[in-house]
N, C-alpha and C positions, 0 to 999 in steps of 0.2 A: 504494500500500500504506500501511497505518497501523501504529502501534506494536504493536497486538495481533498483527498478522500477523508482524512482525519478531521478536517474542518467541517465537512458535511456530516460526519458521524456525530461530532460534538454538538452541532446545532440541532440535529434531529433528536438527540437524546434530551436536550433542554426543552424542546417543544412538547415532550411527554408530560411536562409539569403544567402545561396550559390547560385550563378548564373553560367550559362554556360560560358566558356571561362576564368574563374578566375584561378589565381594561389593561391593555398591554403597552409596554414601551418597546419600540422597535429600534435596535441599535444600528450603527453605521459600520460598514466594513464588509470584507469578503466573507468572513465566517458568519456574521450576523445575517448576511443576505440569504444564506441557506435556511436560516430559521424563518425568515419572512416567506420564503417559497414554500416551506413545509406547512406553515400556518395557513397560507392561501389554499394549498392542496386540501388540508383538513376541512376548511370551510366549504370548498366545492363539493367534497365527498359527503358532507353532512356530519362528519365526526366532531366538528366544533360548530357552535352556534352563538349568536348574540354577542360577538366580540366587538370591541372598539380598540383602536390602536393609535398611540401617539408616536409619530416618527421623530428620530433624533437628527434628521437633516433633510434638506430639500430633495437630495438624491433618493433617500429612503422613502420620502413622501411620494415621489413619482413612481418608484418601484412598487410600493404597496398599493397605490391607487390603480396602477395598470393591472395588478393581480386581483383586484376586486376586494381588498381588505377595507372594511369600513374605518374611516379615520376620525380622530377627535383631536382637540387641542387642550392645552393645560388650562385654558379659560373655561372649558366645558366639563372638565372632570376634576374632582377634589383630590384624587390620589390615583396611583397606578398600582395595580395588584402585582404585576410581575413584568420585569424587563429582561430581555435577552440581548446581550451585547458582547462584543469581542474585547480583546485587549492586545496591546503590543508586547507587554511584559508583565509577569506575575511573580511575586516573591513568595516565600514560604508562609507569610502571614496574610496572604491574599490581598496585599496592597498591589496597586496596578499602576502601570504607565499606559495612558491612552492618548489618542490624538493623532495617530499616524495618518488617518484619513482626513484630519482637519475639523472634525465635528465635536471636539472635546467639550465645548461650552454647553451645547444642547444635551450632549450625553450626560454631563454631570448634573445639570438641572433635572433631567428625567430620573437619573439614579437617586437624587436626593428626595424625590417624592414617591419612590417605589417601595412598596412593602417588601418586595423580594427582587434582588438584582442577581441574575444568573449570568456568569461570565463563561463564554465558550471559546476554547482555544485548542490548537494542536500542541503537542508536547514541547515543541521548540520554543514556545513562549514562556516556559517556566525558567526561572532564574534564581540563583542564590541571593542576589541583591539587585534591586532596580537600578537601571542605568548601565548595567554590565553589557547588555545586548542592544539597547535602544536609547537614542537621545530623548530628552524630555521635551515634548511640544508645549509651547507657551503662546497663548493668543494675546496679542497686544493691539492697542489702537495705533493706526499708522503714524499719528503725530509723535508717538513715544518710542518708536522703534530704536532710534539711536541711543537715548539715555538708558532704556531698559537693557539693551545689549551690553552697554558698559557696566551696568549694575550686575548683570548675570556673570560677566567676566570677573568682577570683583568677588563674586561668590565662588569662583573657581571653575566656571563652566567655559567650554569652547562653544561659541555661538555662531550659527548660520541662519540667515533669513531664508525661509523655505521658498524655493523657486528662483532664487538669485536675481538675475536681471529681469526675469519675468515673474514677479512675486505672486505667490499663492494668496488667494483671498478667500476668507471664510464666508459662510452664509450670512454672517453679520457685517461683512465688509472690512474685517480686520486682517492683520498680518499674523503669520505664525513664525516664531523663532524656535529653532531646534537647538536645545542646550544640552551638551554632553557633560554630565557631572561624574562620570564613572568612578567608582560606584556610589550610590546614594546610601549612606550609612543609616540615616534617620529620616525616612520619608515624611513623617509627621512634622518634624521640626523644619525641614526645608519647605514644606507646604505652607506653614505659617509665615515664613520669611518672604516667600514669593507673593502671598496674598496681600502683604502690606505694601507692595511696590505700586505707587500711583501709575495708572495707565496700563497696568497688567490686568487684562480682563479675566483670564482664567488660565490655570496650568493643568497639565495632564496627569498629575499625581492624584489618584483616587484612593484615599486612605480610609479604611473602615466602611466603605460603601458596598462592597460585594458581599452578598450573603451566601452565594453558592458558586462553585467552579466546576465546570465539566471539561475534562481533558481527554483528548483522543490521540493515541500514538501507538507505537509498537507494543505497548503493554495493554492495549484495549481501551475501552471507554470507561473513565473513572469519574465519580461524582464526589466532591468534597463540600462540606458545609462549614462555614466560619464558626458556628456555635459549638462544633464538636470535633473537628478534624484538623485543627491547626497544631503544629506547622505542617504545611503540605510537603510531602517527600519530593525532593529534587534529585533527579538521577544524573544531572550533568551540572557543570559550574555555570 
Protein backbone atom coordinates (compact mmCIF):
# COMPACT_ATOMS: atom_id res chain seq x y z
CA UNK A 1 0.00 0.00 0.00
CA UNK A 2 1.04 3.63 -0.48
CA UNK A 3 0.39 6.91 1.27
CA UNK A 4 -2.66 7.73 -0.85
CA UNK A 5 -4.28 4.45 0.19
CA UNK A 6 -3.52 5.07 3.86
CA UNK A 7 -5.04 8.55 3.70
CA UNK A 8 -8.24 7.11 2.28
CA UNK A 9 -8.34 4.35 4.89
CA UNK A 10 -7.92 6.81 7.78
CA UNK A 11 -10.62 9.14 6.45
CA UNK A 12 -13.11 6.36 5.86
CA UNK A 13 -12.52 4.99 9.38
CA UNK A 14 -13.28 8.41 10.84
CA UNK A 15 -16.53 8.65 8.89
CA UNK A 16 -17.73 5.59 10.81
CA UNK A 17 -18.15 7.90 13.82
CA UNK A 18 -20.62 10.11 11.91
CA UNK A 19 -24.30 9.68 12.82
CA UNK A 20 -27.49 10.96 11.24
CA UNK A 21 -28.67 14.37 12.40
CA UNK A 22 -25.17 15.64 13.20
CA UNK A 23 -23.67 18.99 12.37
CA UNK A 24 -20.25 18.22 10.89
CA UNK A 25 -17.09 20.20 10.33
CA UNK A 26 -15.40 19.41 7.03
CA UNK A 27 -11.63 19.85 7.10
CA UNK A 28 -9.36 21.04 4.32
CA UNK A 29 -6.69 18.95 2.61
CA UNK A 30 -6.14 15.76 0.67
CA UNK A 31 -6.88 13.36 3.54
CA UNK A 32 -9.97 15.20 4.75
CA UNK A 33 -11.24 15.29 1.16
CA UNK A 34 -11.61 11.50 1.29
CA UNK A 35 -13.89 11.95 4.31
CA UNK A 36 -16.01 14.49 2.41
CA UNK A 37 -16.43 11.99 -0.43
CA UNK A 38 -17.30 9.15 1.95
CA UNK A 39 -19.91 11.29 3.71
CA UNK A 40 -21.46 12.25 0.37
CA UNK A 41 -21.59 8.60 -0.67
CA UNK A 42 -23.31 7.63 2.60
CA UNK A 43 -25.91 10.36 2.06
CA UNK A 44 -26.61 9.19 -1.49
CA UNK A 45 -26.99 5.59 -0.33
CA UNK A 46 -29.27 6.55 2.56
CA UNK A 47 -26.86 5.29 5.23
CA UNK A 48 -26.75 8.83 6.67
CA UNK A 49 -29.58 11.36 6.81
CA UNK A 50 -30.30 14.90 8.02
CA UNK A 51 -26.69 16.09 8.13
CA UNK A 52 -25.50 19.66 7.93
CA UNK A 53 -21.84 20.52 7.35
CA UNK A 54 -19.65 23.57 7.94
CA UNK A 55 -16.70 23.65 5.50
CA UNK A 56 -13.30 24.91 6.61
CA UNK A 57 -12.41 26.61 3.32
CA UNK A 58 -13.94 27.91 0.11
CA UNK A 59 -12.39 24.95 -1.72
CA UNK A 60 -14.06 22.47 0.63
CA UNK A 61 -17.31 24.40 0.35
CA UNK A 62 -17.29 23.98 -3.43
CA UNK A 63 -16.34 20.31 -3.18
CA UNK A 64 -19.08 19.51 -0.65
CA UNK A 65 -21.72 21.47 -2.57
CA UNK A 66 -20.82 19.67 -5.81
CA UNK A 67 -21.26 16.34 -3.99
CA UNK A 68 -24.66 17.33 -2.62
CA UNK A 69 -23.77 17.70 1.07
CA UNK A 70 -26.13 20.20 2.80
CA UNK A 71 -24.10 23.15 4.06
CA UNK A 72 -24.41 25.41 7.08
CA UNK A 73 -22.47 28.35 8.50
CA UNK A 74 -21.35 29.18 12.01
CA UNK A 75 -24.10 31.84 12.03
CA UNK A 76 -26.74 29.13 11.67
CA UNK A 77 -25.46 26.49 14.13
CA UNK A 78 -24.58 26.84 17.80
CA UNK A 79 -21.99 24.05 17.85
CA UNK A 80 -20.46 21.33 15.70
CA UNK A 81 -20.90 17.75 16.80
CA UNK A 82 -17.91 16.27 15.01
CA UNK A 83 -15.17 17.58 12.72
CA UNK A 84 -12.95 15.42 10.54
CA UNK A 85 -9.73 17.13 9.51
CA UNK A 86 -6.15 16.31 8.59
CA UNK A 87 -2.82 17.50 9.96
CA UNK A 88 0.69 18.10 8.70
CA UNK A 89 2.38 16.80 11.85
CA UNK A 90 1.21 15.13 15.06
CA UNK A 91 3.27 14.72 18.24
CA UNK A 92 2.83 12.07 20.99
CA UNK A 93 0.52 14.39 22.97
CA UNK A 94 -1.79 14.82 19.95
CA UNK A 95 -0.70 18.43 19.45
CA UNK A 96 -0.71 19.36 15.78
CA UNK A 97 0.84 21.50 13.10
CA UNK A 98 -1.79 22.43 10.52
CA UNK A 99 -1.98 24.92 7.70
CA UNK A 100 -0.09 23.28 4.86
CA UNK A 101 -3.13 23.97 2.70
CA UNK A 102 -3.50 27.52 3.96
CA UNK A 103 -6.86 27.06 5.75
CA UNK A 104 -5.57 27.09 9.32
CA UNK A 105 -7.67 30.04 10.53
CA UNK A 106 -11.03 28.57 9.58
CA UNK A 107 -9.88 25.11 10.64
CA UNK A 108 -9.01 26.38 14.11
CA UNK A 109 -12.29 28.28 14.48
CA UNK A 110 -14.23 25.17 13.52
CA UNK A 111 -12.13 23.00 15.84
CA UNK A 112 -12.75 25.38 18.72
CA UNK A 113 -16.54 24.95 18.49
CA UNK A 114 -16.47 21.20 17.81
CA UNK A 115 -17.48 18.74 20.49
CA UNK A 116 -15.23 16.15 18.85
CA UNK A 117 -12.25 16.82 16.57
CA UNK A 118 -11.07 13.70 14.73
CA UNK A 119 -7.71 14.08 13.00
CA UNK A 120 -6.97 11.70 10.12
CA UNK A 121 -3.41 11.10 8.90
CA UNK A 122 -1.10 8.59 7.32
CA UNK A 123 1.68 7.32 9.57
CA UNK A 124 4.25 9.62 8.00
CA UNK A 125 2.67 12.57 9.82
CA UNK A 126 3.59 11.21 13.26
CA UNK A 127 6.60 12.91 14.82
CA UNK A 128 8.44 12.85 18.13
CA UNK A 129 8.33 16.68 18.22
CA UNK A 130 6.44 19.25 16.19
CA UNK A 131 8.59 21.12 13.72
CA UNK A 132 10.81 18.12 13.07
CA UNK A 133 9.15 17.35 9.76
CA UNK A 134 7.14 20.45 8.87
CA UNK A 135 7.44 24.21 9.05
CA UNK A 136 4.84 26.07 11.11
CA UNK A 137 2.37 28.02 8.93
CA UNK A 138 1.46 31.45 10.26
CA UNK A 139 -1.29 33.65 8.78
CA UNK A 140 -0.56 37.38 8.91
CA UNK A 141 -2.13 40.53 7.53
CA UNK A 142 -0.18 41.71 4.45
CA UNK A 143 0.67 45.02 6.13
CA UNK A 144 2.62 43.19 8.86
CA UNK A 145 4.59 40.62 6.84
CA UNK A 146 7.98 42.30 7.28
CA UNK A 147 7.86 43.06 11.04
CA UNK A 148 6.35 39.69 11.88
CA UNK A 149 9.01 37.93 9.81
CA UNK A 150 11.67 39.74 11.82
CA UNK A 151 9.93 38.87 15.10
CA UNK A 152 9.77 35.18 14.15
CA UNK A 153 13.47 35.24 13.31
CA UNK A 154 14.15 36.70 16.76
CA UNK A 155 12.28 33.72 18.20
CA UNK A 156 14.70 31.42 16.38
CA UNK A 157 12.78 30.55 13.20
CA UNK A 158 13.85 30.47 9.58
CA UNK A 159 11.03 32.25 7.74
CA UNK A 160 9.77 32.18 4.18
CA UNK A 161 6.71 33.85 2.73
CA UNK A 162 4.64 31.17 1.03
CA UNK A 163 4.60 31.59 -2.73
CA UNK A 164 7.69 33.80 -2.86
CA UNK A 165 7.34 36.34 -5.66
CA UNK A 166 3.81 35.06 -6.34
CA UNK A 167 2.51 35.18 -2.75
CA UNK A 168 -0.08 32.71 -1.55
CA UNK A 169 -3.30 34.39 -0.39
CA UNK A 170 -5.68 32.82 2.12
CA UNK A 171 -9.47 32.83 1.89
CA UNK A 172 -9.33 35.89 4.16
CA UNK A 173 -6.90 37.75 1.85
CA UNK A 174 -3.93 37.29 4.16
CA UNK A 175 -0.37 36.03 3.69
CA UNK A 176 1.17 32.82 5.03
CA UNK A 177 4.64 32.74 6.56
CA UNK A 178 6.22 29.30 6.94
CA UNK A 179 8.41 29.37 10.04
CA UNK A 180 10.83 26.52 10.74
CA UNK A 181 11.49 26.21 14.48
CA UNK A 182 12.86 22.65 14.42
CA UNK A 183 12.03 21.20 16.86
CA UNK A 184 9.32 22.88 18.97
CA UNK A 185 10.06 21.82 22.54
CA UNK A 186 6.99 23.46 24.14
CA UNK A 187 4.10 23.96 21.66
CA UNK A 188 1.81 25.57 24.24
CA UNK A 189 4.40 28.18 25.24
CA UNK A 190 5.23 29.03 21.62
CA UNK A 191 1.52 29.28 20.82
CA UNK A 192 1.08 31.89 23.57
CA UNK A 193 4.05 33.93 22.33
CA UNK A 194 2.81 33.89 18.76
CA UNK A 195 -0.74 34.86 19.70
CA UNK A 196 0.59 38.01 21.39
CA UNK A 197 2.21 39.38 18.18
CA UNK A 198 0.15 42.23 16.64
CA UNK A 199 -0.84 41.55 13.03
CA UNK A 200 -0.44 37.80 13.41
CA UNK A 201 -3.93 36.52 12.61
CA UNK A 202 -3.47 32.86 13.55
CA UNK A 203 -0.80 30.17 13.77
CA UNK A 204 -0.87 26.50 12.87
CA UNK A 205 -0.19 25.11 16.34
CA UNK A 206 -3.31 23.21 17.43
CA UNK A 207 -2.71 22.52 21.11
CA UNK A 208 -5.30 20.51 23.01
CA UNK A 209 -7.92 20.71 20.26
CA UNK A 210 -7.82 17.16 18.87
CA UNK A 211 -9.95 14.63 20.73
CA UNK A 212 -9.24 11.68 18.45
CA UNK A 213 -6.56 10.56 16.00
CA UNK A 214 -6.98 7.98 13.25
CA UNK A 215 -3.68 6.79 11.73
CA UNK A 216 -3.30 4.45 8.77
CA UNK A 217 0.04 2.97 7.75
CA UNK A 218 1.83 -0.36 7.44
CA UNK A 219 0.65 -1.21 10.98
CA UNK A 220 -3.02 -0.96 9.93
CA UNK A 221 -5.67 1.59 10.88
CA UNK A 222 -5.40 2.70 14.49
CA UNK A 223 -7.66 4.94 16.57
CA UNK A 224 -6.33 6.92 19.54
CA UNK A 225 -8.30 9.07 21.99
CA UNK A 226 -6.76 12.02 23.82
CA UNK A 227 -8.61 11.16 27.03
CA UNK A 228 -7.11 7.68 27.36
CA UNK A 229 -4.32 6.84 24.88
CA UNK A 230 -1.60 9.46 25.29
CA UNK A 231 1.24 9.46 24.59
CA UNK A 232 0.77 8.17 21.06
CA UNK A 233 3.41 5.58 20.12
CA UNK A 234 5.80 6.97 17.50
CA UNK A 235 7.63 4.40 15.43
CA UNK A 236 10.09 6.79 13.79
CA UNK A 237 11.92 10.01 14.83
